[in-house]
C-alpha atoms as one frame of an Amber mdcrd trajectory, in Angstrom:
protein
  14.693   4.454  17.797  17.929   4.417  15.814  17.960   3.926  12.053  20.656
   3.931   9.402  19.621   4.780   5.858  21.899   4.199   2.857  21.844   6.444
  -0.199  23.946   5.620  -3.304  25.641   8.838  -4.401  27.347  10.367  -7.422
  28.679  13.937  -7.648  27.079  14.898  -4.313  23.556  13.742  -5.191  21.573
  10.531  -5.524  23.014   8.247  -8.191  20.265   7.398 -10.658  21.568   3.839
 -11.118  22.248   1.985  -7.898  25.090  -0.255  -9.109  27.100   2.625 -10.576
  27.397   4.877  -7.524  30.690   6.500  -6.484  29.987   6.076  -2.781  27.212
   5.508  -0.272  26.101   8.074   2.242  24.951   6.325   5.422  22.663   8.662
   7.331  22.010   7.942  10.982  18.645   8.888  12.450  17.820   9.052  16.134
  14.592  10.281  17.708  13.270  11.219  14.261  16.217  13.505  13.419  19.446
  13.136  11.493  22.189  12.494  14.031  25.134  11.889  11.698  26.331  10.695
   8.351  29.232   8.756   6.928  30.363   8.493   3.304  31.901   5.150   2.344
  33.239   3.979  -1.006  31.856   0.475  -1.576  33.862  -2.492  -2.769  33.998
  -3.028  -6.513  30.517  -3.792  -7.797  29.774  -7.468  -8.272  26.280  -8.919
  -8.665  24.817  -9.672  -5.241  27.544  -7.972  -3.206  25.955  -4.606  -2.327
  22.898  -5.861  -0.403  25.064  -7.867   1.991  27.640  -5.043   2.238  24.953
  -2.423   2.975  23.598  -4.639   5.750  27.120  -5.066   7.170  27.316  -1.262
   7.385  24.241  -1.338   9.616  21.661   0.073   7.208  18.110  -1.235   7.203
  16.787   1.070   4.490  18.011   2.289   1.093  16.798   5.310  -0.841  17.555
   4.864  -4.539  16.673   5.881  -8.076  16.995   2.866 -10.323  17.715  -0.666
  -9.181  17.468  -4.011 -10.953  15.025  -6.734  -9.987  17.768  -9.125  -8.858
  19.147  -6.499  -6.465  15.630  -5.773  -5.207  15.153  -9.443  -4.387  18.543
  -9.648  -2.664  17.732  -6.614  -0.512  14.409  -8.207   0.406  16.288 -11.353
   1.458  18.409  -9.164   3.770  15.235  -7.510   5.183  16.300  -4.097   3.864
  13.501  -1.727   2.867  13.876   0.061  -0.482  12.483   3.426  -1.541  12.740
   3.347  -5.346  12.463   5.984  -8.058  13.148   9.039  -5.910  14.291  12.473
  -7.087  17.921  13.418  -7.571  18.732  15.280  -4.325  21.365  15.205  -1.607
  21.281  12.356   0.918  20.278  14.744   3.705  17.377  16.165   1.679  16.132
  12.691   0.817  16.295  11.474   4.414  14.579  14.657   5.635  11.838  14.033
   3.055  11.493  10.441   4.303  11.333  11.543   7.933   8.793  14.237   7.061
   6.571  11.783   5.205   7.005  13.569   1.877   9.533  11.325   0.098   8.116
  10.686  -3.351   8.867   7.345  -4.890   8.228   6.747  -8.534   9.118   4.706
 -11.513  12.199   2.529 -11.297  14.659   3.962 -13.826  16.556   0.670 -14.154
  15.509  -1.520 -17.064  17.372  -4.757 -16.259
């Protein structure tokens, strides 16, 4: 089964606030292993744009730190699964944690 997982990034690691990321790392997974990755700078942030854009890039899952409730609802409307409140690591480490069943989600660090 093929999967594409999006991770908002800043300075080579997970961006703690979803809407302020420098770029997204799209990690491709096939047969339970990372098969590739692509870093893409998103369009300028506008409310409601990123969920649709992430879906257009082929991702069905997003690993993130903090994300607002409106964005959470918009991702749900696009049928994109969110993993919220994760540790500040590289995209590859986070996806490996997810694949290994040890990705720790926690408190959403976004307060709006």
